[in-house]
C-alpha positions, 0 to 999 in steps of 0.5 A: 538500436534502442535509445536509453529511455526506450532501453530503460523502459524495456528493462522495467517491463522485463523486471515486472514480468520476470522479477530479476534479470542478469546484466550480461544476458540483457546486454546480449539481448539488446546488443549493447555492452555490459557497462551500458546496462550497468549504467541503466541499472544505476540510474533506475535504482537511484529513482527507486525503480529496481534493486541492483544485485550482484550481476543484475537487478531485481524488481522492487515496488516503490515503497514511498509512492509519489504524493505520500505525505510521510513515507517514514510514518507509512513504513513504520505503521505498515511494519506493525500491520504486517505482524498481524498478517500470515501467508494467504490472508485475505485483506480488504484495503481501502487506501492504495498508497498505504496498502502499496507500502504494506505490500512491499513489507510482505514480499515473503508473505504472499497474500490476497488483496481485495480492493475497490481502488483501481490504483492499488490493482495497478500497483500490484499487477506486475507478475513479479509482485507475489500477492494475488489481487481481487478487484471488486469492480463496478462503476468508477467514482472518480472523486473517491478513486473507488469503484461503487457496488450496490451490494458492497457488504454481500460482495465482501462477505462472499469473498471471506475477507480476514482483515479490513485494513482501513486508512481513513482521513479522520477517526473518532473512537467509534467511527472512521470518517471519509471525504466521500460516501463511497469510501464510507460505504466500503469501510462500513461493509469491510468492518462488518464482514472481516474477522478483524479490522485494523485502522492505520492512521497518523495521530494528527488525524485522530478526533478530526472530522470528515463528512461521511462516517463508517461505524467501527464496533471493534478494531485495533488502532495502529498509530503514533504514541501521542494519541488523545485520551479519548482513545485510551480504551481502544486496543492500540499498537504504536510507533514513536511520535516524531514531529515534522519540525524534529524530522526536518532538523535532524541531520542525516 
């Protein structure tokens, strides 16, 4: 007899493998009532771990990973980035949280994500996720949360990436700035090798600084519409700026 915690973990594993489940079939498999399974599904949906359907449930990737500062803004920026992506696009992604949000927006547009971030590999690993994943491998820089590679540019060039998706903590008009050398190295290599580079970043991080920089000769900026004048010559796509104070005071 499964405890409720064990039963719900089993349900999530099945969804990762199969993509969807039927309440009646799962109840027979586990030897419990349909109502017990429905209770499990209601609880798991409330925690954002699945989506209930008529007669069952289907797998869904969490659209707002724990620790994401602004799930609303990430989702809006990801919607714009998604318009640049066609099925089969090979995307180098340097930020696991944002790329994970983007992946949820591309459920009907299977792509290949190429990354040095183990967390993104793990997030996209379930069989129910439609995207292919290529991990660069290498030695793990735990501070950066990325693998290192002695020939990053050559590796990314050989993988023929179509899009470099960069989400740096800071950006000037000509450079993306990162907290670690490893992050900057991958960003530099990706911008050199990709057919197109997109930088997705909150407007508050524009013109701010970080110790390690990656040159960006050409890129499209995806941000909020209150960008500083220094970025006026950069190809830009925007979402409306909403201050945190306004968002906190908004009555839902």
